C-alpha positions as CSV (number, residue, x, y, z in Angstrom):
1,X,132.8,147.4,68.0
2,X,133.0,146.2,64.6
3,X,131.6,142.5,64.2
4,X,132.7,140.7,61.3
5,X,131.7,137.7,59.6
6,X,133.1,135.6,56.2
7,X,130.4,133.9,54.1
8,X,130.4,131.1,51.8
9,X,127.1,130.4,50.4
10,X,126.3,129.7,46.4
11,X,122.6,129.7,46.8
12,X,121.3,133.3,46.9
13,X,118.3,132.9,48.7
14,X,119.9,131.2,51.5
15,X,122.9,134.0,51.8
16,X,120.6,136.7,51.6
17,X,118.7,135.3,55.0
18,X,122.0,134.3,56.6
19,X,123.4,138.2,56.1
20,X,120.1,139.2,57.4
21,X,120.4,137.0,60.5
22,X,124.3,137.9,60.8
23,X,123.5,141.9,60.1
24,X,120.8,142.1,63.1
25,X,123.5,140.4,64.7
26,X,125.7,143.1,64.5
27,X,128.0,141.4,61.8
28,X,129.1,143.3,58.5
29,X,129.5,140.4,56.0
30,X,132.3,139.0,53.6
31,X,130.2,137.2,51.1
32,X,132.0,134.3,48.6
33,X,129.7,132.6,46.2
34,X,132.4,129.9,45.1
35,X,135.3,128.2,46.3
36,X,138.0,129.8,43.7
37,X,136.6,133.3,45.0
38,X,136.4,132.4,48.3
39,X,140.5,131.2,48.6
40,X,141.3,134.0,45.9
41,X,140.0,136.9,47.6
42,X,140.1,136.1,51.0
43,X,143.6,137.7,51.9
44,X,142.0,141.1,50.7
45,X,140.1,141.4,53.4
46,X,141.7,143.9,55.9
47,X,139.4,143.2,59.2
48,X,139.5,140.6,61.8
49,X,137.0,138.1,61.4
50,X,134.5,136.6,64.4
51,X,133.1,134.4,62.4
52,X,132.9,132.1,59.1
53,X,130.0,130.8,57.9
54,X,130.2,128.1,55.3
55,X,127.5,125.9,52.9
56,X,129.2,122.4,52.8
57,X,127.7,122.0,49.2
58,X,129.6,124.4,47.3
59,X,131.0,124.7,43.2
60,X,134.8,125.1,42.7
61,X,134.2,127.6,40.1
62,X,130.6,129.9,39.5
63,X,130.8,128.0,36.3
64,X,130.7,124.6,38.3
65,X,128.0,122.6,40.1
66,X,128.2,122.3,43.9
67,X,129.3,119.3,45.4
68,X,129.5,118.4,49.3
69,X,133.6,118.0,49.2
70,X,134.3,121.5,48.5
71,X,132.7,122.6,51.6
72,X,134.6,120.0,53.5
73,X,137.9,121.0,52.5
74,X,137.7,124.3,52.7
75,X,136.5,123.6,56.6
76,X,139.7,121.8,57.1
77,X,141.5,124.4,55.4
78,X,140.2,127.5,56.7
79,X,140.0,126.0,60.5
80,X,143.4,126.1,59.9
81,X,143.7,129.4,58.9
82,X,141.9,130.9,61.1
83,X,143.0,129.3,64.3
84,X,140.6,130.2,66.8
85,X,137.6,131.4,64.9
86,X,133.9,130.1,65.1
87,X,132.9,128.0,62.3
88,X,129.5,127.2,60.8
89,X,128.4,124.6,59.0
90,X,125.1,124.7,56.5
91,X,124.7,121.2,55.5
92,X,121.2,120.2,53.6
93,X,121.1,117.2,56.1
94,X,123.4,116.3,59.1
95,X,124.4,112.7,58.5
96,X,126.1,111.0,61.9
97,X,129.9,110.7,59.5
98,X,129.1,114.5,58.6
99,X,128.4,116.3,61.9
100,X,131.7,113.6,63.1
101,X,133.8,115.4,60.6
102,X,132.4,118.7,61.5
103,X,133.0,118.3,64.9
104,X,135.9,115.4,65.5
105,X,138.9,117.1,66.7
106,X,137.9,120.7,65.5
107,X,137.7,121.4,70.3
108,X,136.6,124.6,71.9
109,X,136.5,127.9,71.7
110,X,138.0,130.0,75.6
111,X,135.4,132.7,75.2
112,X,136.0,134.5,78.7
113,X,136.8,133.3,82.5
114,X,138.1,129.9,82.2
115,X,135.6,127.1,81.4
116,X,133.5,129.3,79.0
117,X,133.9,128.0,76.3
118,X,131.5,127.4,72.3
119,X,132.3,124.6,70.1
120,X,135.0,125.8,67.3
121,X,132.8,124.5,64.7
122,X,129.0,124.3,64.9
123,X,126.9,122.6,62.5
124,X,123.5,123.2,61.0
125,X,120.7,121.9,58.6
126,X,119.7,124.5,56.5
127,X,116.2,123.9,57.9
128,X,117.4,125.3,61.0
129,X,116.6,128.6,60.5
130,X,115.7,129.7,64.3
131,X,118.6,127.4,65.9
132,X,120.9,129.2,63.1
133,X,119.7,132.4,64.2
134,X,119.4,131.7,68.4
135,X,123.4,130.6,68.2
136,X,124.7,134.3,65.7
137,X,122.9,135.7,68.9
138,X,124.8,133.9,71.6
139,X,128.0,134.3,69.8
140,X,127.4,138.1,69.3
141,X,126.6,138.5,72.8
142,X,129.6,136.5,73.7
143,X,131.8,139.4,71.1
144,X,129.7,142.3,72.4
145,X,130.8,140.6,76.3
146,X,134.4,141.2,75.4
147,X,134.4,144.2,74.0
148,X,132.3,145.8,76.8
149,X,136.0,145.6,79.0
150,X,136.8,148.7,79.0
151,X,140.9,148.6,78.1
152,X,143.3,151.6,78.7
153,X,146.7,152.4,77.8
154,X,146.7,151.0,74.1
155,X,148.6,153.3,71.1
156,X,147.3,151.5,68.2
157,X,144.7,152.4,66.1
158,X,142.2,151.0,63.6
159,X,142.3,147.0,63.3
160,X,145.5,146.9,65.3
161,X,143.8,148.8,67.7
162,X,140.8,146.4,67.4
163,X,142.8,143.2,68.0
164,X,145.2,144.3,70.6
165,X,141.6,145.9,72.9
166,X,140.2,142.5,72.1
167,X,143.2,140.3,73.7
168,X,143.4,142.5,76.2
169,X,139.9,142.0,77.1
170,X,140.1,138.6,77.5
171,X,143.2,139.0,79.8
172,X,140.4,141.0,82.2
173,X,138.0,138.2,81.5
174,X,140.3,135.6,82.3
175,X,140.4,136.7,86.3
176,X,137.1,138.5,85.9
177,X,137.7,141.9,85.8
178,X,135.8,144.6,83.7
179,X,138.7,147.3,83.5
180,X,142.5,146.7,82.3
181,X,145.2,149.2,82.4
182,X,147.7,148.3,79.6
183,X,151.5,150.1,79.7
184,X,153.4,148.6,76.6
185,X,157.4,147.5,77.5
186,X,160.0,148.2,75.6
187,X,161.3,144.9,73.6
188,X,158.4,143.5,72.0
189,X,159.0,143.0,68.8
190,X,156.0,144.2,65.4
191,X,153.1,142.5,65.9
192,X,153.9,140.9,69.1
193,X,153.5,143.5,71.7
194,X,154.8,142.8,75.3
195,X,152.3,144.9,78.1
196,X,152.3,145.4,81.8
197,X,148.7,145.3,82.9
198,X,146.3,145.9,85.9
199,X,142.9,144.2,85.4
200,X,140.1,145.6,88.4
201,X,136.9,144.7,88.9
202,X,133.6,146.6,89.0
203,X,134.4,149.1,92.2
204,X,137.6,149.7,90.8
205,X,139.9,147.1,92.9
206,X,142.9,145.7,91.8
207,X,142.5,141.7,90.8
208,X,145.4,141.1,89.2
209,X,148.8,142.5,88.2
210,X,150.3,140.9,85.4
211,X,152.7,141.0,82.3
212,X,151.5,139.8,79.0
213,X,153.1,138.6,76.4
214,X,151.5,138.4,72.6
215,X,152.4,135.4,70.5
216,X,151.4,133.4,67.5
217,X,153.7,130.5,68.5
218,X,152.6,127.4,71.2
219,X,155.4,126.0,72.9
220,X,154.6,124.5,76.2
221,X,157.8,124.7,79.0
222,X,159.4,121.5,80.0
223,X,159.3,120.8,83.1
224,X,162.8,121.4,85.0
225,X,163.5,124.0,82.7
226,X,164.8,127.4,84.0
227,X,161.7,129.1,84.6
228,X,161.9,126.2,87.4
229,X,165.8,126.3,88.4
230,X,166.0,130.3,89.4
231,X,164.2,131.4,92.3
232,X,160.8,132.6,92.1
233,X,161.3,136.2,92.8
234,X,163.1,136.4,90.5
235,X,160.9,134.9,87.6
236,X,157.3,136.3,86.4
237,X,156.5,132.4,85.7
238,X,153.5,132.3,83.3
239,X,150.3,130.6,84.8
240,X,148.0,130.7,82.2
241,X,147.8,130.5,77.9
242,X,145.0,133.1,77.1
243,X,143.5,131.8,73.3
244,X,139.8,131.5,71.3
245,X,138.2,134.4,69.7
246,X,141.7,136.4,69.4
247,X,142.4,136.0,65.7
248,X,144.7,133.8,65.7
249,X,147.0,135.2,68.9
250,X,148.3,133.5,71.8
251,X,148.5,135.3,75.2
252,X,151.2,134.4,77.5
253,X,150.1,135.9,81.0
254,X,153.3,136.5,83.3
255,X,152.7,137.2,86.9
256,X,154.1,140.3,87.9
257,X,154.9,141.5,91.5
258,X,154.8,145.0,91.1
259,X,152.3,147.9,89.5
260,X,155.2,149.7,87.4
261,X,158.2,147.1,86.2
262,X,160.6,148.6,84.1
263,X,162.2,147.4,81.2
264,X,165.7,146.8,80.7
265,X,165.6,147.5,77.1
266,X,164.1,150.7,78.5
267,X,167.3,150.7,80.8
268,X,169.5,150.9,78.1
269,X,168.4,154.3,76.8
270,X,168.0,156.2,80.1
271,X,170.5,154.7,82.5
272,X,172.5,151.8,81.1
273,X,174.6,151.7,84.6
274,X,171.5,150.5,86.2
275,X,170.4,148.2,83.6
276,X,174.0,146.7,83.6
277,X,173.2,146.2,87.3
278,X,170.0,144.2,86.5
279,X,172.3,141.6,83.9
280,X,174.7,141.3,86.4
281,X,172.1,139.7,89.0
282,X,170.8,137.3,86.4
283,X,174.4,136.2,85.6
284,X,174.8,135.8,89.4
285,X,171.7,133.9,89.8
286,X,172.3,131.7,86.4
287,X,176.3,131.0,88.1
288,X,175.2,130.0,91.4
289,X,171.6,127.5,90.7
290,X,172.6,126.4,87.3
291,X,175.4,124.4,87.1
292,X,175.5,122.4,83.9
293,X,177.9,119.3,82.9
294,X,180.6,119.3,81.0
295,X,180.3,118.2,77.4
296,X,182.3,117.4,74.3
297,X,179.4,118.3,70.8
298,X,179.6,119.7,67.9
299,X,179.7,123.4,66.4
300,X,176.1,121.8,64.7
301,X,174.8,120.9,68.1
302,X,176.0,124.3,69.8
303,X,174.4,126.1,66.9
304,X,170.5,124.4,67.0
305,X,169.3,126.6,69.7
306,X,169.8,129.6,67.5
307,X,169.7,128.4,63.9
308,X,170.0,124.8,62.6
309,X,172.9,124.5,60.9
310,X,171.4,123.7,57.5
311,X,170.1,126.9,58.0
312,X,172.9,128.6,58.3
313,X,175.0,127.1,55.5
314,X,172.4,128.0,53.6
315,X,172.6,132.2,54.7
316,X,176.1,131.6,54.6
317,X,176.1,130.4,51.2
318,X,173.6,133.1,49.5
319,X,175.8,136.1,51.5
320,X,179.1,134.0,50.4
321,X,180.3,133.9,53.3
322,X,182.4,129.7,53.7
323,X,180.3,127.5,56.2
324,X,182.9,126.0,58.8
325,X,182.4,121.8,59.3
326,X,179.4,121.4,61.5
327,X,181.1,118.1,62.7
328,X,184.1,120.4,64.7
329,X,184.0,119.4,68.2
330,X,183.9,122.0,70.7
331,X,184.4,121.4,74.6
332,X,181.7,123.1,76.7
333,X,178.8,123.0,79.6
334,X,175.5,122.1,79.2
335,X,172.4,123.2,81.0
336,X,169.2,125.0,81.1
337,X,169.5,129.0,79.3
338,X,166.6,131.0,78.8
339,X,167.2,131.0,75.2
340,X,166.4,134.7,74.1
341,X,168.3,137.1,77.1
342,X,167.8,140.3,75.6
343,X,167.4,143.0,77.3
344,X,163.1,143.5,76.8
345,X,163.2,139.9,78.5
346,X,164.6,141.5,82.4
347,X,161.8,143.6,83.7
348,X,163.1,145.5,87.1
349,X,160.6,144.9,89.3
350,X,161.3,146.2,93.0
351,X,164.9,147.1,92.4
352,X,165.2,143.5,91.3
353,X,165.7,141.7,88.4
354,X,162.6,139.6,86.9
355,X,162.8,137.2,84.0
356,X,159.9,136.7,81.2
357,X,159.0,135.2,78.1
358,X,160.1,131.1,78.3
359,X,159.0,130.5,74.0
360,X,162.9,130.2,73.7
361,X,163.5,128.4,76.9
362,X,166.1,125.6,75.5
363,X,169.4,123.2,77.1
364,X,172.3,124.4,75.7
365,X,175.6,126.0,75.9
366,X,175.7,127.5,79.2
367,X,176.8,130.9,77.6
368,X,174.1,131.1,75.3
369,X,172.7,133.5,77.4
370,X,175.6,135.7,78.2
371,X,176.3,136.0,74.6
372,X,172.9,136.9,73.7
373,X,173.2,139.3,76.1
374,X,176.1,140.7,74.3
375,X,174.6,140.8,71.1
376,X,170.9,141.0,70.9
377,X,171.4,145.0,71.9
378,X,172.9,145.5,68.0
379,X,170.3,143.9,66.2
380,X,166.7,143.6,68.3
381,X,164.2,145.4,66.3
382,X,163.2,147.6,69.6
383,X,167.1,148.3,71.1
384,X,167.5,152.1,71.1
385,X,171.2,151.5,70.4
386,X,170.9,149.3,67.2
387,X,170.7,153.1,64.7
388,X,173.7,153.7,66.4
389,X,177.5,153.6,64.3
390,X,179.3,151.7,67.0
391,X,180.2,149.2,66.8
392,X,182.8,150.1,63.4
393,X,183.3,147.0,61.0
394,X,186.5,146.4,62.5
395,X,185.3,146.1,66.3
396,X,182.7,143.9,64.6
397,X,185.9,141.2,64.1
398,X,186.4,140.2,68.0
399,X,183.4,141.2,70.1
400,X,184.7,140.3,72.9
401,X,187.9,142.1,73.2
402,X,188.6,145.8,74.8
403,X,188.0,147.2,71.5
404,X,184.9,146.6,71.0
405,X,184.5,149.0,74.0
406,X,185.3,152.0,72.1
407,X,182.6,154.8,71.9
408,X,179.9,152.4,72.9
409,X,176.9,153.7,73.8
410,X,176.1,151.3,76.6
411,X,179.6,150.0,77.9
412,X,178.0,149.3,81.7
413,X,176.1,146.4,79.8
414,X,178.1,145.4,77.0
415,X,181.4,145.2,79.7
416,X,179.2,143.3,82.0
417,X,177.6,141.1,79.2
418,X,182.0,140.0,78.3
419,X,182.5,139.6,81.9
420,X,179.8,137.2,81.4
421,X,180.5,135.1,78.8
422,X,184.5,135.5,80.0
423,X,183.0,133.1,83.3
424,X,181.0,130.9,81.5
425,X,182.6,130.3,77.7
426,X,184.9,127.1,78.3
427,X,186.5,126.6,74.6
428,X,186.8,129.0,71.8
429,X,185.2,127.2,69.4
430,X,182.2,127.6,71.6
431,X,182.6,130.9,72.0
432,X,183.2,131.5,67.9
433,X,180.3,128.9,67.5
434,X,177.3,130.7,69.3
435,X,178.7,134.0,68.1
436,X,178.5,132.8,64.6
437,X,175.2,131.7,64.7
438,X,173.5,134.6,66.5
439,X,174.9,136.4,63.9
440,X,173.8,134.2,61.1
441,X,170.5,134.0,62.6
442,X,170.0,137.2,62.0
443,X,170.3,137.3,58.0
444,X,166.9,135.3,58.3
445,X,164.8,138.6,59.6
446,X,163.6,140.5,57.2
447,X,164.3,143.9,59.7
448,X,167.8,143.3,59.2
449,X,167.3,142.1,55.5
450,X,166.4,146.1,54.7
451,X,168.6,148.2,57.2
452,X,171.8,147.5,55.3
453,X,173.7,148.9,58.6
454,X,172.6,146.6,60.5
455,X,173.1,143.7,58.2
456,X,176.7,144.8,57.7
457,X,176.9,143.9,61.0
458,X,175.6,141.0,60.9
459,X,177.6,139.4,58.0
460,X,181.1,141.5,59.8
461,X,180.5,139.2,62.8
462,X,179.5,136.0,60.7
463,X,182.4,136.2,58.7
464,X,184.9,137.0,61.6
465,X,183.7,134.6,63.4
466,X,183.3,131.8,60.4
467,X,187.2,132.4,59.9
468,X,188.4,131.8,63.7
469,X,186.1,128.6,63.8
470,X,187.6,127.7,60.5
471,X,190.9,128.0,62.4
472,X,191.0,126.1,65.5
């Protein structure tokens, strides 16, 4: 598998040497000679970057004199831009101060099994040609070790395939495996796929069966959250977070007890009744194990897990919808919620539902998950019913009514969601505040903005919810 490097070096002789060392270890190199061209053209580099080599002493433009601090500034910027890529920085000399600047708080990068790491930033004097060459060879060996893992089952191509293959190979190495079979699960949005992965050793023996989600964020799960409150058989608990040589992505690895889990998002298309049974079980579990506490909160507070009220007001103004006052008080019950209860986050495993992906886990209205389950199939990027004519505009006026079910392609899931809402909602203000927040949140997503049918649906629900909330 090809490896790619970025080199920023104004000294032509040094640049040729560095490119030769990189090429000998299998790296194709994109070379910039000054800060301005590097900043301007880095976005045009199409390939995922495996290593960045910087000179500390660089000119701003080709006409300027090189200055030490320019390379330092670029290092600061690009270690943020390339969040888990190794950096090599060259200097004419390495003082204690510069060594501390280069490496302090930069951390390490995981490169294989737990505990296998390299420094995020490695400084060299330009006189350390042998040490530089040895480090590049070691880095190349580590990257090749990742690509040695056999990953099958991916349907991506080109650079997307390289990224996905490297990510999943990192999963295999985390479990000290040599091969991984990936099966895509419905519900992962564009660029943030979800897979079921089976990891095997050198004798083809299974080591791990896990669900893996690609994510770009980082959120520590709080003690006492939903994932700790529901019975463990119904939770795909996070067991590892993998990053490092992952092109800025983070992988959330969750336990799985079955070799062939099925996403409820897939079931919506093929077996609505079966999908609904899984949802009803989740609703039953939350009703049994999550008590919640009575509370009087503002509608702005109710909306907070979905959208900040200031952002909600901004989006409503953009689409010429009058925003209710966020200070309206509503009766609710507050407790732990999943926060993103769309069908793709429910897997059927051995006949039982299992929740995955707790990145949006929150404390909020006990009706939050129910309202999300009701509305998510209308908007989620991978939903099989998103592009259908249902619901019509007049049906969007009250998503909790029987009329909403007329012509519904997933009547069992939708009616189960409505019943869950009815059993958890404590007041009309709560009901319409959550509905408004969910619908307005969709207006911020490009895939909704670009689809006039879906956009119109979000606007119709938002206008109706806003009007009803203002009247209460």
